[in-house]
C-alpha positions in Angstrom: 16.2 -10.4 14.3 19.3 -12.6 13.3 19.8 -14.0 9.7 18.7 -17.7 9.6 20.5 -20.1 7.2 19.2 -23.1 8.9 16.1 -24.2 11.0 16.2 -27.3 12.8 13.4 -28.9 14.8 13.7 -31.6 17.3 11.0 -33.5 18.9 9.9 -36.9 20.3 6.5 -38.2 21.7 3.7 -35.5 20.8 5.7 -33.6 18.2 4.4 -35.3 15.2 1.0 -33.5 15.9 2.6 -30.5 16.2 4.4 -30.8 12.7 1.3 -31.8 10.9 -0.5 -28.6 12.5 2.3 -26.1 11.5 3.5 -27.3 8.2 0.4 -26.1 6.1 1.1 -22.5 7.1 4.8 -22.7 6.3 5.8 -20.3 3.3 7.2 -23.1 0.7 9.7 -20.4 -0.7 11.7 -20.3 2.6 15.3 -18.8 2.2 16.6 -21.6 4.4 16.1 -25.3 4.7 14.3 -27.0 7.7 15.8 -30.3 9.3 13.6 -32.4 11.4 15.1 -34.8 14.0 12.3 -36.9 15.5 12.6 -40.0 17.6 10.9 -42.9 15.9 11.2 -46.5 15.7 13.5 -48.3 13.2 11.7 -49.6 10.1 8.3 -48.1 11.1 9.0 -45.0 9.7 8.8 -45.2 5.9 5.3 -43.4 5.8 6.7 -40.3 7.7 8.2 -38.2 4.4 4.8 -38.9 2.6 2.8 -38.0 5.8 4.6 -34.7 6.1 4.7 -34.0 2.3 0.8 -34.2 2.4 0.8 -31.2 4.7 3.1 -28.9 2.7 4.3 -27.8 -0.8 7.8 -27.9 0.2 9.8 -31.0 -0.9 10.2 -33.3 1.8 13.1 -36.2 2.0 14.9 -38.2 4.2 18.6 -36.6 4.4 21.3 -38.5 2.5 25.0 -38.8 3.2 27.1 -36.1 2.0 23.9 -34.2 0.3 24.0 -30.7 0.3 21.1 -28.7 1.9 18.9 -26.7 -0.1 16.7 -23.8 0.9 12.9 -24.5 0.7 13.5 -28.3 1.4 12.6 -30.4 4.5 15.0 -32.8 5.4 14.2 -35.5 7.8 16.8 -37.7 9.9 16.7 -41.2 8.9 15.7 -43.6 11.6 18.5 -45.3 13.4 21.2 -43.0 12.3 22.4 -39.8 13.9 22.3 -36.9 11.7 25.3 -34.5 11.5 25.7 -31.2 9.8 29.2 -30.8 8.3 31.1 -27.5 8.1 30.4 -27.6 4.4 26.5 -27.6 5.1 26.1 -31.3 4.1 24.7 -34.1 6.1 26.7 -37.0 7.5 24.8 -40.3 8.5 26.4 -41.8 11.8 25.6 -45.2 13.3 27.4 -44.8 16.6 26.1 -45.4 20.0 22.8 -44.0 21.1 22.7 -40.7 22.9 19.9 -40.2 25.4 18.7 -43.5 24.5 17.9 -42.4 21.0 19.4 -42.7 17.5 18.7 -40.2 15.9 19.8 -37.9 19.0 18.4 -34.4 18.7 21.6 -33.2 20.7 23.8 -34.5 18.0 22.3 -32.4 15.1 21.7 -29.3 17.1 25.5 -29.4 18.2 27.0 -30.2 14.7 24.8 -27.7 13.2 25.8 -25.0 15.9 29.4 -25.3 14.9 28.6 -25.1 11.1 26.1 -22.1 11.3 26.9 -20.4 14.3 24.7 -17.3 14.8 22.7 -18.1 11.6 21.1 -21.2 13.2 17.7 -21.4 14.8 16.6 -24.7 16.7 13.2 -25.6 18.0 12.6 -28.0 20.6 9.1 -29.7 20.5 7.1 -32.2 22.7 9.0 -35.1 24.2 9.7 -37.4 27.2 13.4 -37.1 27.9 16.0 -34.2 27.9 17.5 -35.1 24.2 18.0 -31.5 22.7 18.5 -29.7 25.7 22.4 -29.9 25.8 22.2 -29.3 21.9 20.3 -26.0 22.6 23.0 -24.8 25.2 25.6 -25.5 22.5 23.5 -23.6 20.0 23.3 -20.7 22.2 27.2 -20.7 23.0 27.9 -20.4 19.3 25.4 -17.4 19.2 22.4 -19.3 17.5 18.7 -18.9 18.5 16.9 -21.4 20.9 13.3 -21.6 20.8 10.9 -24.3 22.4 7.3 -25.3 22.1 5.3 -23.8 24.9 5.2 -26.7 27.5 1.6 -25.9 28.3 0.8 -26.6 24.6 2.9 -30.0 24.6 1.5 -33.5 24.6 4.5 -34.5 26.7 5.9 -31.2 28.2 9.0 -32.8 29.6 11.6 -32.0 26.8 10.8 -28.3 26.1 10.4 -27.9 30.1 13.9 -29.2 30.7 15.2 -26.6 28.2 13.3 -23.8 30.1 14.7 -25.0 33.5 18.2 -25.1 32.4 18.7 -22.1 30.1 17.4 -18.9 28.8 15.2 -19.4 25.9 14.8 -16.8 23.1 11.4 -17.7 22.2 8.6 -19.8 23.5 6.0 -20.6 21.0 2.6 -21.9 21.0 1.6 -24.5 18.4 -0.3 -21.7 16.3 3.0 -19.3 16.4 5.4 -21.7 15.0 4.5 -21.3 11.2 4.3 -17.6 11.5 7.6 -17.4 13.4 9.5 -19.7 10.7 8.0 -17.5 8.0 9.4 -14.2 9.6 12.9 -15.5 9.5 12.7 -16.0 6.0 14.1 -13.0 3.9 
């Protein structure tokens, strides 16, 4: 198994339920950060960090501009901003046009993280109703990273992971109950 320096989760409709189910079983002493990019409406999301915090012992926070990622921390992409991962492993927030009708767009985060982390990046695409994240997974794979998807059969809205499965070779297809164990195994 390749080394993991960052684990990025992208999701849309139906993905919050998956996060709430898997977070309690994730080891709070991970050797890498988790970054979550979830499609959500602007202004209606202030409860998300608290909701996720209630399911884990890991610190959960919205990513800030120029913030350095810390292992064992969960970062959430702020609503209405693209979340970019810089080459020095800090965040940048970007208000440019929407990608796949979304801001934050999963593709943007996956693609910038792929260039920064290369083969030490693992990305997971969850339930959702559009193809955001698929092009990003292809970039991750091109840089040598690991691409995983939620098993579309377990997704509330299977379109997003199904599109990834149709368009590319997936390294791992995970059922909801397998996700936390998979993440824990990646930690040294």
